[in-house]
N, C-alpha and C positions, 0 to 999 in steps of 0.2 A: 809621531810622524807617519809610521806605517799605517796606522788606522785611518788617518786623513787621506792618504793616497788610495787606500782600499775603498773608502767611501766614495771618493771622486771617480774611481774606475767603475764602481757599481752604478753610480748615478749616470755616467756616460753610457754604460751598457743598457740601462733602462731607457735612456733617451734614444739611442740608436734603434732599439727594438720597438719603440712606441710609434704607432700611427694614429693615436687618439688625440694628437694635438689638433687645434682648429683647422689648420691648413698645412699641407705638406711643405709649402714654401718656407715655413719657419725653420725647416731642417736643411735649407740649402747649404749652409756652411758645413753641415755634418754629412750631407749626401755623398760627397766624394769618398768618405771613409767607408761607406757601405758598399759591399762588393756587388757587382752586376748580378751574380747568381743569387745573392741574398735578397734582392728586390723581387726576383722571380719566384723564389722558393715558397712564397706565401700562397701561390696558386695551388701548390700540391699539399699544403698543410691544412689540417682541419681546424687549427686554432686561429681565431681572428681577434685582434685586439680592438677593432672598431665595433663598438657596442651599438647594435641596431635594435631599437625598441619602437615598434610600430603600433603599440597598444592604444595610443590615443592620438587625436588629431594634432595636438600641439607638437608631440614628438615627430610625427610624420612631416609636419610643416617644416620643422627645424632641419631634419635630415634631408628632405628634398631640396630646401633652399641651399643648404651647405653643399650638396652634391652638384646642384645646378651652377653654383658659383665656381666650384672647383673645375667643372667641365668647360665653363665659358671664359675663365680668367687664368689660363695656363701660362700665358706669356709667349705663346707660339701661335701666331695668327691662324694658320691653317687648321691646327688642332682645336683652337677656340671655336672656329666656325663649324667644323665637322662634329666634334664631340658635343659642343653646346647645343646644336640643333637636334642631334640624335637623342641626347638625354632629355631635352625639353619635350620631345615628342613621346618618349617612352617611360619616363620615370614614374608617372602616376599609375601606371598599370603593372609596375614591377613588384614582385614579392620579395621577401627578405633574402632569399638565396640569390636572386638576380641583383639586388642592391649590393650584397657582398661582392659579387662578381664585378659590378661597376666600380666599387671602391678599389679592387685589385687593379683594374685597368687604369684608373686615375692615379694610382701610385707609381705607374711606370714612367720612365724618363721620356721626355718629349721626342728627342731625335730618334730613339729606338722605336717608339710607338708609331711615329709617322712613317718610318721606313717599313715597318711591318704591315701597317694598314694599307699602304700604297703598293705593296708587293716588291719593293726595292730589295728587301731582305726577307728571308724565311724566318718567321717567329719561332721561338722555342716551343716545344710541344706543350709545356705547361701553360703558356700564353695562348697558343692556338686552340686549346681545348676549352678556354673560357667562353661561355655562351654570349656574353656581352661583347667581347672582342670580336668574335665571329660575326655577330650581327652588324657591328659598326664597319668591319672590314668588307662585308658583303655590300653594304650601302655605298661605301667609297668606291669599290671596284665597279659596281653597277653604274654609278655616276661617271666614272672614268670611261667606261665602255660606251655609254650613251652620249657623252658630251665631248669626247676628244677622239681624234683619229689615232689608231694604234701606232702609226709611223711617227707620231709626235712624242711618243713615250719611249723610255728605255726598255730594253728587254727585261723580262722577269728576272729578278736577282741582281740587276745592274742599277747603279745609282743614276739619278736624273741629273745630267750635267748639261743638257741642251738648253739653249735660250729660246725666247719666244719668237725670234726672227731668224732662226738658223737657215731657213729655206729662202730667205731674201737674197737675191743674187744681183742686186743693183751695183753700179760702179763704185759707189762710195760706202757700201755696206761692209761691216767687219767680216773677217774670215770665218769666225765662229762665234756663237753666243750672242748676247744682246748688249754688247759694250757700246 
């Protein structure tokens, strides 16, 4: 009995530490067990469980397709659009180090990643020092600066709670938000 429990715990540990599964979404049931810091700690470690072999065209094609899919199909529309377009534009010019950095970004949780990319929250230093994260964040912030008025956004470090018609002052308009 003790041997069976030990094997089960070892198997669970390997599953929790593994990112080599086809898509991180297969771990959604296990993800709540992984601590928030555990998902970030990979940025500072030198060990990567994601094997990147760019030695031949078939391997490159598989890795690029896998990462393109993961960046476009996250289940969070805003991130699907932002990450998907950025990865599509840059993946073919990325070296192995940048691809590992991209994998680290793709492994982050959607709500945290969105808040960090849009400046609603300050990212941890380990995430902030990732070159792919910095490049995507720069693109997002440049788009925000060039396509939206600063008064329509929350202050840096504050959540976005305003609706699209907050400034509408018509007689029948809601007091706040876009209800």
